[in-house]
N, C-alpha and C positions, 0 to 999 in steps of 0.2 A: 634382588629383593631379600631382605631379612627373614630367615625362619619359612622360606617356601611361600611367601606371600604372593609372589607374581604367579606361580603355578596354580595357586587357588584361586586368584582373581581372573586367570585366563588360562585353563587347562588347554594343553596342546592338542588335544582332540577337538577344540572348538576354534583352533586356529587356521587360517588358510595363509600361507607364505606367499608374499610377492614382491617385487622390486620394480624400480622404475628405471627404463633406459630411455631418457628423454632430455631434452636441454629446455629449460624455462628459466624465467627470470622475474622476479617480484618487480611489479612497476609502481606499486602504490598499496596502501593497505587493503586487503582482500582482493587486489587485483594480480593475476598472473598471467604472463605472455609466454605462450609455447613457441618456441623457436624451432625445434626440430625433434621429430620421434625417430628413434632407432628400432629398438625392438618393443617399445611400449612397456606394458605391464605383465612380465611373464609370471605366472602364479602356479601354485600346485599345493596339494597336501603335503604335510611335514613328513609323513610316512611314505610317500611316493605313490598312494593309491589314487584311482581316479574316483571323483565323486560328482554327483549331480550339484551339489552346492558350489564347487569350484567351477564346473561348467556355467552355471547361472551366473555367478560372478565375472566369469570371463566374457560371457556374452553382454552383461550389462556395460562393461568396459568399452567392448566392441561398438555395441550402439551409441555409445557416446563419442565415437570417432578414434579411440585409442586400440591399436592391437594388443591382444593378449594371449599370447601363447601359452599352451598348457605345455609344462616341463615336468619330466619324471621325478626329478630331483631338486626340488626348489632350493634344498640347503647349499647346494654346489651353486646354484644361481645367485644365490645372496651373498656367498662367501666372493665369489669372483666379482661381484658389484662392489663389494666393500673392499677388496684387494685393489681394484682398479681406481676406486675412488681415494685411497689411501696413496698409492703410488703416483699418480697423475696430480693430486691436490698438494702433496708435499714439494713436487718438483716445481710445480707453477708458483707456489707460494714463495719457495725460497729463491726463485730466479724472476720474481715478478714477471713471468712471462706467459704469454698465450702459447696455443699449440705450435703455431709456425715457428715462433721463436725456438721453443723446446726441440722441434724437430730438426732445426739447423745447428744444434749445438751437440755434437756426438757425445760427450760427457753427460749431459742431461738424459739423453736416451739410454745411455749406459746405467746411469742411476736409476731410471725407471725398472729397466730389466734387473737389476740387482735386488732391487725391493720386491718386485714380484716373484723372482726365483726363490727370495728367502722365505716370503708368505706361502709359496705354493707347497714348501715342506710341511708346513702346518695342514694344508689340505689333504697332502698325501697320508700323513698320520691320522687324520680324522676319516680317511677312506672316501673323500670327496673328489669326483672326476673334474677335471678341468678340460673340456673339449676343444677350446682354442688356446694355441700358444701364446705365451707372453709376447714374442715377437710379433705374431699377428695381430695381438690386440693393441700393442703400441701403434704398430703402422696403420691400423684402422682408426684409432683414435686421433692420431696426428695428422690423419689426410685431412681433418677438419681444421686446417690451418687457422682460420679466423677465429675459432672457438676459444672462449676464455672459460677456465675450469671454474666451477661454483665457489670454491673457497678463495680463489684469487678475486673474483668479483666482489666477495663478503670483505675481503680485506680492503680493498679500494674505497668501499663505501663505508668502511668503518665498523662493520658487523663482526661480532665474536666469531672466530673460526672453530669449526668442529674438529680440528686435525687432533688436538691431544687426547679427546675420548677415543677417536678411531685409531690412533697408534697404540693408546694404552690396551684397546680391546684385543688387538693382535699380540701385543706383547704379554698380556695376561694368558691368552689362550696358549700361546707357546709355552709360557711357563708351566701352566696346569698339564700340558702334554709332555713336559720334559723335553721340548725342542730347544735346541741351541742356536 
């Protein structure tokens, strides 16, 4: 946002970071069908501290039936979720392929690994740790062979894709950090 508007409107000390590790599809206006919950809604304070408000938010998610692990570095969690989304959605959309098809095409799997490794350089420069290897994340995700990535689903039903802003965010971050 221009001139720090976002910082003023939403100061970091008032933000709890979280991401979603689940599979859902919109079935109609205001209707979402939950297909699978992987890790639920991992959350944490931006500075890594533990807080009562983060605990209360996680407990509310859990009362609603969705796991919400508390993580010590939510920034790493958000980065890896964004990276996985970028890599898997690019390959799925370009190949018009579900996970099972991607898993069966060695070049597609190599492309996933290449994208992930390239973006992990940015994480290293930022000092963000990635606990699970790219190879393990690829194997884990592709084991859900029938799954269709969200942006491939969007493409198939004629919705606008989010690939360009996601790609641009990684590209801009790399440029700002001097990563080639």
